[in-house]
mmCIF file as Biopython writes it, N, C-alpha, C and O atoms, coordinates in Angstrom:
data_model
#
loop_
_atom_site.group_PDB
_atom_site.id
_atom_site.type_symbol
_atom_site.label_atom_id
_atom_site.label_alt_id
_atom_site.label_comp_id
_atom_site.label_asym_id
_atom_site.label_entity_id
_atom_site.label_seq_id
_atom_site.pdbx_PDB_ins_code
_atom_site.Cartn_x
_atom_site.Cartn_y
_atom_site.Cartn_z
_atom_site.occupancy
_atom_site.B_iso_or_equiv
_atom_site.auth_seq_id
_atom_site.auth_asym_id
_atom_site.pdbx_PDB_model_num
ATOM 1   N N  . MET A ? 1  ? -11.657 9.283  -51.393 1.0 0.0 1  A 1 
ATOM 2   C CA . MET A ? 1  ? -10.415 8.265  -51.963 1.0 0.0 1  A 1 
ATOM 3   C C  . MET A ? 1  ? -9.654  8.407  -50.284 1.0 0.0 1  A 1 
ATOM 4   O O  . MET A ? 1  ? -9.663  9.219  -49.358 1.0 0.0 1  A 1 
ATOM 5   N N  . GLU A ? 2  ? -9.237  7.508  -50.499 1.0 0.0 2  A 1 
ATOM 6   C CA . GLU A ? 2  ? -8.414  7.294  -48.963 1.0 0.0 2  A 1 
ATOM 7   C C  . GLU A ? 2  ? -6.737  7.607  -49.188 1.0 0.0 2  A 1 
ATOM 8   O O  . GLU A ? 2  ? -5.963  7.079  -49.987 1.0 0.0 2  A 1 
ATOM 9   N N  . THR A ? 3  ? -6.452  8.826  -48.022 1.0 0.0 3  A 1 
ATOM 10  C CA . THR A ? 3  ? -5.055  8.832  -48.138 1.0 0.0 3  A 1 
ATOM 11  C C  . THR A ? 3  ? -4.188  8.262  -47.591 1.0 0.0 3  A 1 
ATOM 12  O O  . THR A ? 3  ? -4.168  8.875  -46.524 1.0 0.0 3  A 1 
ATOM 13  N N  . VAL A ? 4  ? -3.460  7.551  -47.526 1.0 0.0 4  A 1 
ATOM 14  C CA . VAL A ? 4  ? -2.440  6.776  -47.072 1.0 0.0 4  A 1 
ATOM 15  C C  . VAL A ? 4  ? -1.804  7.169  -46.546 1.0 0.0 4  A 1 
ATOM 16  O O  . VAL A ? 4  ? -0.843  7.293  -47.305 1.0 0.0 4  A 1 
ATOM 17  N N  . GLU A ? 5  ? -1.372  7.787  -45.027 1.0 0.0 5  A 1 
ATOM 18  C CA . GLU A ? 5  ? -0.151  7.975  -44.397 1.0 0.0 5  A 1 
ATOM 19  C C  . GLU A ? 5  ? 1.586   7.703  -44.920 1.0 0.0 5  A 1 
ATOM 20  O O  . GLU A ? 5  ? 1.948   6.548  -45.144 1.0 0.0 5  A 1 
ATOM 21  N N  . GLU A ? 6  ? 2.355   8.622  -45.043 1.0 0.0 6  A 1 
ATOM 22  C CA . GLU A ? 6  ? 3.680   8.371  -45.206 1.0 0.0 6  A 1 
ATOM 23  C C  . GLU A ? 6  ? 4.261   8.161  -43.789 1.0 0.0 6  A 1 
ATOM 24  O O  . GLU A ? 6  ? 3.640   8.842  -42.972 1.0 0.0 6  A 1 
ATOM 25  N N  . ILE A ? 7  ? 5.226   7.455  -43.260 1.0 0.0 7  A 1 
ATOM 26  C CA . ILE A ? 7  ? 5.647   6.479  -42.724 1.0 0.0 7  A 1 
ATOM 27  C C  . ILE A ? 7  ? 6.934   6.192  -42.849 1.0 0.0 7  A 1 
ATOM 28  O O  . ILE A ? 7  ? 7.335   5.301  -43.598 1.0 0.0 7  A 1 
ATOM 29  N N  . LEU A ? 8  ? 8.018   7.229  -41.824 1.0 0.0 8  A 1 
ATOM 30  C CA . LEU A ? 8  ? 9.369   7.497  -42.297 1.0 0.0 8  A 1 
ATOM 31  C C  . LEU A ? 8  ? 10.177  6.767  -40.874 1.0 0.0 8  A 1 
ATOM 32  O O  . LEU A ? 8  ? 9.833   6.781  -39.692 1.0 0.0 8  A 1 
ATOM 33  N N  . THR A ? 9  ? 11.476  6.096  -41.602 1.0 0.0 9  A 1 
ATOM 34  C CA . THR A ? 9  ? 12.349  5.667  -40.420 1.0 0.0 9  A 1 
ATOM 35  C C  . THR A ? 9  ? 13.492  6.433  -39.869 1.0 0.0 9  A 1 
ATOM 36  O O  . THR A ? 9  ? 13.843  7.392  -40.557 1.0 0.0 9  A 1 
ATOM 37  N N  . SER A ? 10 ? 14.108  6.226  -38.835 1.0 0.0 10 A 1 
ATOM 38  C CA . SER A ? 10 ? 14.637  6.637  -38.004 1.0 0.0 10 A 1 
ATOM 39  C C  . SER A ? 10 ? 16.005  7.745  -38.895 1.0 0.0 10 A 1 
ATOM 40  O O  . SER A ? 10 ? 16.568  8.808  -38.632 1.0 0.0 10 A 1 
ATOM 41  N N  . SER A ? 11 ? 16.045  6.926  -39.802 1.0 0.0 11 A 1 
ATOM 42  C CA . SER A ? 11 ? 17.405  7.307  -40.529 1.0 0.0 11 A 1 
ATOM 43  C C  . SER A ? 11 ? 16.697  8.596  -41.566 1.0 0.0 11 A 1 
ATOM 44  O O  . SER A ? 11 ? 17.204  9.706  -41.732 1.0 0.0 11 A 1 
ATOM 45  N N  . GLU A ? 12 ? 15.732  8.225  -42.028 1.0 0.0 12 A 1 
ATOM 46  C CA . GLU A ? 12 ? 15.202  9.147  -43.105 1.0 0.0 12 A 1 
ATOM 47  C C  . GLU A ? 12 ? 14.608  10.673 -42.215 1.0 0.0 12 A 1 
ATOM 48  O O  . GLU A ? 12 ? 14.775  11.795 -42.694 1.0 0.0 12 A 1 
ATOM 49  N N  . VAL A ? 13 ? 14.021  10.460 -41.083 1.0 0.0 13 A 1 
ATOM 50  C CA . VAL A ? 13 ? 13.979  11.775 -39.936 1.0 0.0 13 A 1 
ATOM 51  C C  . VAL A ? 13 ? 15.151  12.378 -39.835 1.0 0.0 13 A 1 
ATOM 52  O O  . VAL A ? 13 ? 15.326  13.469 -40.377 1.0 0.0 13 A 1 
ATOM 53  N N  . ALA A ? 14 ? 16.037  11.815 -39.191 1.0 0.0 14 A 1 
ATOM 54  C CA . ALA A ? 14 ? 17.186  12.128 -39.049 1.0 0.0 14 A 1 
ATOM 55  C C  . ALA A ? 14 ? 17.498  13.027 -40.210 1.0 0.0 14 A 1 
ATOM 56  O O  . ALA A ? 14 ? 17.120  14.194 -40.312 1.0 0.0 14 A 1 
ATOM 57  N N  . LYS A ? 15 ? 18.163  12.421 -40.999 1.0 0.0 15 A 1 
ATOM 58  C CA . LYS A ? 15 ? 18.147  13.694 -42.404 1.0 0.0 15 A 1 
ATOM 59  C C  . LYS A ? 15 ? 17.592  14.504 -42.540 1.0 0.0 15 A 1 
ATOM 60  O O  . LYS A ? 15 ? 18.265  15.530 -42.640 1.0 0.0 15 A 1 
ATOM 61  N N  . TRP A ? 16 ? 16.404  14.646 -42.621 1.0 0.0 16 A 1 
ATOM 62  C CA . TRP A ? 16 ? 15.090  15.491 -42.756 1.0 0.0 16 A 1 
ATOM 63  C C  . TRP A ? 16 ? 15.522  16.852 -42.201 1.0 0.0 16 A 1 
ATOM 64  O O  . TRP A ? 16 ? 15.492  17.876 -42.883 1.0 0.0 16 A 1 
ATOM 65  N N  . ILE A ? 17 ? 16.110  16.785 -40.342 1.0 0.0 17 A 1 
ATOM 66  C CA . ILE A ? 17 ? 15.826  17.366 -39.671 1.0 0.0 17 A 1 
ATOM 67  C C  . ILE A ? 17 ? 17.387  17.917 -39.129 1.0 0.0 17 A 1 
ATOM 68  O O  . ILE A ? 17 ? 17.658  18.686 -38.207 1.0 0.0 17 A 1 
ATOM 69  N N  . ARG A ? 18 ? 18.385  17.110 -40.209 1.0 0.0 18 A 1 
ATOM 70  C CA . ARG A ? 18 ? 19.766  17.426 -39.812 1.0 0.0 18 A 1 
ATOM 71  C C  . ARG A ? 18 ? 20.225  17.300 -38.613 1.0 0.0 18 A 1 
ATOM 72  O O  . ARG A ? 18 ? 21.103  18.029 -38.154 1.0 0.0 18 A 1 
ATOM 73  N N  . VAL A ? 19 ? 19.583  16.207 -37.891 1.0 0.0 19 A 1 
ATOM 74  C CA . VAL A ? 19 ? 20.486  15.449 -36.843 1.0 0.0 19 A 1 
ATOM 75  C C  . VAL A ? 19 ? 21.065  13.844 -36.938 1.0 0.0 19 A 1 
ATOM 76  O O  . VAL A ? 19 ? 20.776  13.095 -37.870 1.0 0.0 19 A 1 
ATOM 77  N N  . SER A ? 20 ? 21.768  13.539 -36.014 1.0 0.0 20 A 1 
ATOM 78  C CA . SER A ? 20 ? 22.423  11.926 -36.317 1.0 0.0 20 A 1 
ATOM 79  C C  . SER A ? 20 ? 21.286  11.316 -35.668 1.0 0.0 20 A 1 
ATOM 80  O O  . SER A ? 20 ? 20.383  11.763 -34.960 1.0 0.0 20 A 1 
ATOM 81  N N  . GLU A ? 21 ? 21.614  10.037 -36.157 1.0 0.0 21 A 1 
ATOM 82  C CA . GLU A ? 21 ? 20.611  9.131  -35.560 1.0 0.0 21 A 1 
ATOM 83  C C  . GLU A ? 21 ? 20.425  8.663  -34.369 1.0 0.0 21 A 1 
ATOM 84  O O  . GLU A ? 21 ? 19.419  8.107  -33.928 1.0 0.0 21 A 1 
ATOM 85  N N  . SER A ? 22 ? 21.648  8.951  -33.724 1.0 0.0 22 A 1 
ATOM 86  C CA . SER A ? 22 ? 21.888  8.891  -32.355 1.0 0.0 22 A 1 
ATOM 87  C C  . SER A ? 22 ? 21.305  9.823  -31.650 1.0 0.0 22 A 1 
ATOM 88  O O  . SER A ? 22 ? 20.750  9.567  -30.581 1.0 0.0 22 A 1 
ATOM 89  N N  . THR A ? 23 ? 21.361  10.993 -32.158 1.0 0.0 23 A 1 
ATOM 90  C CA . THR A ? 23 ? 20.702  11.963 -31.352 1.0 0.0 23 A 1 
ATOM 91  C C  . THR A ? 23 ? 19.511  11.939 -31.370 1.0 0.0 23 A 1 
ATOM 92  O O  . THR A ? 23 ? 18.933  12.379 -30.376 1.0 0.0 23 A 1 
ATOM 93  N N  . LEU A ? 24 ? 18.636  11.366 -32.614 1.0 0.0 24 A 1 
ATOM 94  C CA . LEU A ? 24 ? 17.051  11.448 -32.164 1.0 0.0 24 A 1 
ATOM 95  C C  . LEU A ? 24 ? 17.289  10.140 -31.696 1.0 0.0 24 A 1 
ATOM 96  O O  . LEU A ? 24 ? 16.226  10.123 -31.076 1.0 0.0 24 A 1 
ATOM 97  N N  . CYS A ? 25 ? 17.817  8.909  -31.432 1.0 0.0 25 A 1 
ATOM 98  C CA . CYS A ? 25 ? 17.721  7.878  -30.837 1.0 0.0 25 A 1 
ATOM 99  C C  . CYS A ? 25 ? 17.797  8.546  -29.387 1.0 0.0 25 A 1 
ATOM 100 O O  . CYS A ? 25 ? 16.943  7.921  -28.758 1.0 0.0 25 A 1 
ATOM 101 N N  . ARG A ? 26 ? 18.265  9.320  -28.677 1.0 0.0 26 A 1 
ATOM 102 C CA . ARG A ? 26 ? 18.462  9.776  -27.252 1.0 0.0 26 A 1 
ATOM 103 C C  . ARG A ? 26 ? 17.393  10.243 -26.767 1.0 0.0 26 A 1 
ATOM 104 O O  . ARG A ? 26 ? 17.013  9.947  -25.634 1.0 0.0 26 A 1 
ATOM 105 N N  . TRP A ? 27 ? 16.494  11.365 -27.877 1.0 0.0 27 A 1 
ATOM 106 C CA . TRP A ? 27 ? 15.582  12.181 -27.500 1.0 0.0 27 A 1 
ATOM 107 C C  . TRP A ? 27 ? 14.600  11.071 -27.874 1.0 0.0 27 A 1 
ATOM 108 O O  . TRP A ? 27 ? 13.553  11.464 -27.358 1.0 0.0 27 A 1 
ATOM 109 N N  . ARG A ? 28 ? 14.410  10.218 -28.317 1.0 0.0 28 A 1 
ATOM 110 C CA . ARG A ? 28 ? 13.468  8.981  -28.365 1.0 0.0 28 A 1 
ATOM 111 C C  . ARG A ? 28 ? 13.348  8.177  -26.488 1.0 0.0 28 A 1 
ATOM 112 O O  . ARG A ? 28 ? 12.332  7.647  -26.040 1.0 0.0 28 A 1 
ATOM 113 N N  . GLN A ? 29 ? 14.538  8.314  -25.820 1.0 0.0 29 A 1 
ATOM 114 C CA . GLN A ? 29 ? 14.738  7.593  -24.789 1.0 0.0 29 A 1 
ATOM 115 C C  . GLN A ? 29 ? 14.282  8.769  -23.758 1.0 0.0 29 A 1 
ATOM 116 O O  . GLN A ? 29 ? 13.868  8.397  -22.661 1.0 0.0 29 A 1 
ATOM 117 N N  . ARG A ? 30 ? 14.335  10.291 -24.064 1.0 0.0 30 A 1 
ATOM 118 C CA . ARG A ? 30 ? 14.272  11.151 -23.502 1.0 0.0 30 A 1 
ATOM 119 C C  . ARG A ? 30 ? 12.623  11.696 -23.293 1.0 0.0 30 A 1 
ATOM 120 O O  . ARG A ? 30 ? 12.314  12.489 -22.404 1.0 0.0 30 A 1 
ATOM 121 N N  . GLY A ? 31 ? 11.588  11.087 -24.332 1.0 0.0 31 A 1 
ATOM 122 C CA . GLY A ? 31 ? 10.715  11.559 -24.711 1.0 0.0 31 A 1 
ATOM 123 C C  . GLY A ? 31 ? 10.399  12.835 -25.509 1.0 0.0 31 A 1 
ATOM 124 O O  . GLY A ? 31 ? 9.380   13.526 -25.532 1.0 0.0 31 A 1 
ATOM 125 N N  . MET A ? 32 ? 11.627  12.949 -26.186 1.0 0.0 32 A 1 
ATOM 126 C CA . MET A ? 32 ? 11.806  14.107 -27.096 1.0 0.0 32 A 1 
ATOM 127 C C  . MET A ? 32 ? 11.583  14.111 -28.279 1.0 0.0 32 A 1 
ATOM 128 O O  . MET A ? 32 ? 11.483  13.039 -28.876 1.0 0.0 32 A 1 
ATOM 129 N N  . GLY A ? 33 ? 11.469  15.133 -28.829 1.0 0.0 33 A 1 
ATOM 130 C CA . GLY A ? 33 ? 11.406  15.080 -30.664 1.0 0.0 33 A 1 
ATOM 131 C C  . GLY A ? 33 ? 9.999   14.817 -31.079 1.0 0.0 33 A 1 
ATOM 132 O O  . GLY A ? 33 ? 8.991   15.137 -30.449 1.0 0.0 33 A 1 
ATOM 133 N N  . PRO A ? 34 ? 10.070  14.108 -32.379 1.0 0.0 34 A 1 
ATOM 134 C CA . PRO A ? 34 ? 8.325   13.971 -32.934 1.0 0.0 34 A 1 
ATOM 135 C C  . PRO A ? 34 ? 8.207   13.117 -32.481 1.0 0.0 34 A 1 
ATOM 136 O O  . PRO A ? 34 ? 9.137   12.435 -32.049 1.0 0.0 34 A 1 
ATOM 137 N N  . ARG A ? 35 ? 7.071   12.849 -32.412 1.0 0.0 35 A 1 
ATOM 138 C CA . ARG A ? 35 ? 6.152   11.400 -32.041 1.0 0.0 35 A 1 
ATOM 139 C C  . ARG A ? 35 ? 6.699   10.411 -32.584 1.0 0.0 35 A 1 
ATOM 140 O O  . ARG A ? 35 ? 7.253   10.528 -33.677 1.0 0.0 35 A 1 
ATOM 141 N N  . VAL A ? 36 ? 6.637   9.074  -31.822 1.0 0.0 36 A 1 
ATOM 142 C CA . VAL A ? 36 ? 7.210   8.045  -32.416 1.0 0.0 36 A 1 
ATOM 143 C C  . VAL A ? 36 ? 6.409   6.765  -32.128 1.0 0.0 36 A 1 
ATOM 144 O O  . VAL A ? 36 ? 6.193   6.278  -31.018 1.0 0.0 36 A 1 
ATOM 145 N N  . THR A ? 37 ? 5.941   6.230  -33.528 1.0 0.0 37 A 1 
ATOM 146 C CA . THR A ? 37 ? 5.421   5.015  -33.475 1.0 0.0 37 A 1 
ATOM 147 C C  . THR A ? 37 ? 6.104   3.647  -33.838 1.0 0.0 37 A 1 
ATOM 148 O O  . THR A ? 37 ? 6.518   3.370  -34.964 1.0 0.0 37 A 1 
ATOM 149 N N  . TRP A ? 38 ? 6.168   2.828  -32.734 1.0 0.0 38 A 1 
ATOM 150 C CA . TRP A ? 38 ? 7.257   1.606  -32.621 1.0 0.0 38 A 1 
ATOM 151 C C  . TRP A ? 38 ? 6.557   0.543  -33.201 1.0 0.0 38 A 1 
ATOM 152 O O  . TRP A ? 38 ? 5.639   0.097  -32.513 1.0 0.0 38 A 1 
ATOM 153 N N  . MET A ? 39 ? 6.768   -0.021 -34.375 1.0 0.0 39 A 1 
ATOM 154 C CA . MET A ? 39 ? 6.222   -1.160 -35.159 1.0 0.0 39 A 1 
ATOM 155 C C  . MET A ? 39 ? 6.475   -2.221 -34.390 1.0 0.0 39 A 1 
ATOM 156 O O  . MET A ? 39 ? 5.484   -2.930 -34.216 1.0 0.0 39 A 1 
ATOM 157 N N  . THR A ? 40 ? 7.436   -2.572 -33.880 1.0 0.0 40 A 1 
ATOM 158 C CA . THR A ? 40 ? 7.774   -3.429 -32.959 1.0 0.0 40 A 1 
ATOM 159 C C  . THR A ? 40 ? 8.673   -3.089 -31.919 1.0 0.0 40 A 1 
ATOM 160 O O  . THR A ? 40 ? 9.257   -2.006 -31.904 1.0 0.0 40 A 1 
ATOM 161 N N  . PRO A ? 41 ? 8.822   -4.003 -31.004 1.0 0.0 41 A 1 
ATOM 162 C CA . PRO A ? 41 ? 9.866   -3.433 -29.958 1.0 0.0 41 A 1 
ATOM 163 C C  . PRO A ? 41 ? 11.310  -2.678 -30.503 1.0 0.0 41 A 1 
ATOM 164 O O  . PRO A ? 41 ? 11.860  -1.717 -29.966 1.0 0.0 41 A 1 
ATOM 165 N N  . THR A ? 42 ? 11.704  -3.329 -31.599 1.0 0.0 42 A 1 
ATOM 166 C CA . THR A ? 42 ? 13.286  -2.574 -32.091 1.0 0.0 42 A 1 
ATOM 167 C C  . THR A ? 42 ? 13.011  -1.856 -33.234 1.0 0.0 42 A 1 
ATOM 168 O O  . THR A ? 42 ? 13.942  -1.623 -34.004 1.0 0.0 42 A 1 
ATOM 169 N N  . CYS A ? 43 ? 11.536  -1.335 -33.566 1.0 0.0 43 A 1 
ATOM 170 C CA . CYS A ? 43 ? 11.528  -0.782 -34.888 1.0 0.0 43 A 1 
ATOM 171 C C  . CYS A ? 43 ? 10.454  0.880  -35.196 1.0 0.0 43 A 1 
ATOM 172 O O  . CYS A ? 43 ? 9.467   1.161  -35.875 1.0 0.0 43 A 1 
ATOM 173 N N  . PRO A ? 44 ? 11.174  1.458  -34.450 1.0 0.0 44 A 1 
ATOM 174 C CA . PRO A ? 44 ? 10.556  2.916  -34.987 1.0 0.0 44 A 1 
ATOM 175 C C  . PRO A ? 44 ? 10.211  3.563  -35.639 1.0 0.0 44 A 1 
ATOM 176 O O  . PRO A ? 44 ? 11.221  3.985  -36.202 1.0 0.0 44 A 1 
ATOM 177 N N  . ARG A ? 45 ? 9.093   4.192  -36.186 1.0 0.0 45 A 1 
ATOM 178 C CA . ARG A ? 45 ? 8.520   4.617  -37.200 1.0 0.0 45 A 1 
ATOM 179 C C  . ARG A ? 45 ? 7.850   5.529  -36.926 1.0 0.0 45 A 1 
ATOM 180 O O  . ARG A ? 45 ? 7.001   5.486  -36.036 1.0 0.0 45 A 1 
ATOM 181 N N  . TYR A ? 46 ? 8.218   7.035  -37.985 1.0 0.0 46 A 1 
ATOM 182 C CA . TYR A ? 46 ? 7.491   8.351  -37.371 1.0 0.0 46 A 1 
ATOM 183 C C  . TYR A ? 46 ? 6.708   8.365  -38.740 1.0 0.0 46 A 1 
ATOM 184 O O  . TYR A ? 46 ? 7.147   7.720  -39.692 1.0 0.0 46 A 1 
ATOM 185 N N  . ARG A ? 47 ? 5.491   9.139  -38.841 1.0 0.0 47 A 1 
ATOM 186 C CA . ARG A ? 47 ? 4.496   9.696  -39.828 1.0 0.0 47 A 1 
ATOM 187 C C  . ARG A ? 47 ? 4.947   11.002 -40.150 1.0 0.0 47 A 1 
ATOM 188 O O  . ARG A ? 47 ? 5.116   11.884 -39.309 1.0 0.0 47 A 1 
ATOM 189 N N  . ARG A ? 48 ? 5.155   11.134 -41.451 1.0 0.0 48 A 1 
ATOM 190 C CA . ARG A ? 48 ? 5.490   12.515 -41.571 1.0 0.0 48 A 1 
ATOM 191 C C  . ARG A ? 48 ? 4.673   13.672 -40.714 1.0 0.0 48 A 1 
ATOM 192 O O  . ARG A ? 48 ? 5.183   14.470 -39.927 1.0 0.0 48 A 1 
ATOM 193 N N  . LEU A ? 49 ? 3.356   13.563 -41.046 1.0 0.0 49 A 1 
ATOM 194 C CA . LEU A ? 49 ? 2.446   14.519 -40.504 1.0 0.0 49 A 1 
ATOM 195 C C  . LEU A ? 49 ? 2.695   14.773 -38.730 1.0 0.0 49 A 1 
ATOM 196 O O  . LEU A ? 49 ? 2.519   15.837 -38.136 1.0 0.0 49 A 1 
ATOM 197 N N  . ASP A ? 50 ? 3.064   13.703 -38.243 1.0 0.0 50 A 1 
ATOM 198 C CA . ASP A ? 50 ? 3.922   14.225 -36.454 1.0 0.0 50 A 1 
ATOM 199 C C  . ASP A ? 50 ? 4.896   14.977 -36.586 1.0 0.0 50 A 1 
ATOM 200 O O  . ASP A ? 50 ? 5.032   15.915 -35.800 1.0 0.0 50 A 1 
ATOM 201 N N  . VAL A ? 51 ? 5.956   14.718 -37.771 1.0 0.0 51 A 1 
ATOM 202 C CA . VAL A ? 51 ? 7.375   15.316 -37.811 1.0 0.0 51 A 1 
ATOM 203 C C  . VAL A ? 51 ? 7.144   16.933 -38.206 1.0 0.0 51 A 1 
ATOM 204 O O  . VAL A ? 51 ? 7.678   17.913 -37.687 1.0 0.0 51 A 1 
ATOM 205 N N  . GLU A ? 52 ? 6.345   16.890 -39.101 1.0 0.0 52 A 1 
ATOM 206 C CA . GLU A ? 52 ? 5.722   18.360 -39.821 1.0 0.0 52 A 1 
ATOM 207 C C  . GLU A ? 52 ? 5.227   19.243 -38.575 1.0 0.0 52 A 1 
ATOM 208 O O  . GLU A ? 52 ? 5.739   20.347 -38.386 1.0 0.0 52 A 1 
ATOM 209 N N  . GLN A ? 53 ? 4.383   18.824 -37.859 1.0 0.0 53 A 1 
ATOM 210 C CA . GLN A ? 53 ? 3.728   18.802 -36.547 1.0 0.0 53 A 1 
ATOM 211 C C  . GLN A ? 53 ? 4.791   19.610 -35.316 1.0 0.0 53 A 1 
ATOM 212 O O  . GLN A ? 53 ? 4.781   20.597 -34.581 1.0 0.0 53 A 1 
ATOM 213 N N  . TRP A ? 54 ? 5.642   18.480 -35.666 1.0 0.0 54 A 1 
ATOM 214 C CA . TRP A ? 54 ? 6.758   18.993 -34.329 1.0 0.0 54 A 1 
ATOM 215 C C  . TRP A ? 54 ? 8.036   20.191 -34.540 1.0 0.0 54 A 1 
ATOM 216 O O  . TRP A ? 54 ? 8.769   20.939 -33.893 1.0 0.0 54 A 1 
ATOM 217 N N  . LEU A ? 55 ? 7.754   19.830 -35.733 1.0 0.0 55 A 1 
ATOM 218 C CA . LEU A ? 55 ? 9.526   20.907 -36.352 1.0 0.0 55 A 1 
ATOM 219 C C  . LEU A ? 55 ? 7.956   22.654 -36.377 1.0 0.0 55 A 1 
ATOM 220 O O  . LEU A ? 55 ? 8.041   23.841 -36.063 1.0 0.0 55 A 1 
ATOM 221 N N  . ALA A ? 56 ? 7.058   21.970 -36.801 1.0 0.0 56 A 1 
ATOM 222 C CA . ALA A ? 56 ? 5.986   23.941 -36.404 1.0 0.0 56 A 1 
ATOM 223 C C  . ALA A ? 56 ? 6.515   24.082 -35.282 1.0 0.0 56 A 1 
ATOM 224 O O  . ALA A ? 56 ? 7.204   25.102 -35.261 1.0 0.0 56 A 1 
ATOM 225 N N  . ARG A ? 57 ? 6.512   23.544 -34.361 1.0 0.0 57 A 1 
ATOM 226 C CA . ARG A ? 57 ? 6.365   24.449 -33.257 1.0 0.0 57 A 1 
ATOM 227 C C  . ARG A ? 57 ? 7.595   24.248 -32.250 1.0 0.0 57 A 1 
ATOM 228 O O  . ARG A ? 57 ? 7.717   24.718 -31.119 1.0 0.0 57 A 1 
ATOM 229 N N  . ALA A ? 58 ? 8.463   23.436 -32.952 1.0 0.0 58 A 1 
ATOM 230 C CA . ALA A ? 58 ? 9.885   23.824 -32.577 1.0 0.0 58 A 1 
ATOM 231 C C  . ALA A ? 58 ? 10.297  25.335 -33.200 1.0 0.0 58 A 1 
ATOM 232 O O  . ALA A ? 58 ? 10.996  26.172 -32.630 1.0 0.0 58 A 1 
ATOM 233 N N  . SER A ? 59 ? 9.795   25.429 -34.266 1.0 0.0 59 A 1 
ATOM 234 C CA . SER A ? 59 ? 10.510  26.652 -34.751 1.0 0.0 59 A 1 
ATOM 235 C C  . SER A ? 59 ? 9.874   28.090 -34.006 1.0 0.0 59 A 1 
ATOM 236 O O  . SER A ? 59 ? 10.345  29.192 -34.288 1.0 0.0 59 A 1 
#
């Protein structure tokens, strides 16, 4: 059985890691924070696994 990756929006990630969306945006611009995947040039998304791994490294 194939597992489907959970894809999260910036808003969902910001709420999860308890930062504002503007902070998450600033981190993206500086190459910080969880790995981002761009669906289109204006549509950033995050894989749940990437956010979990980033949180584990950050703690």
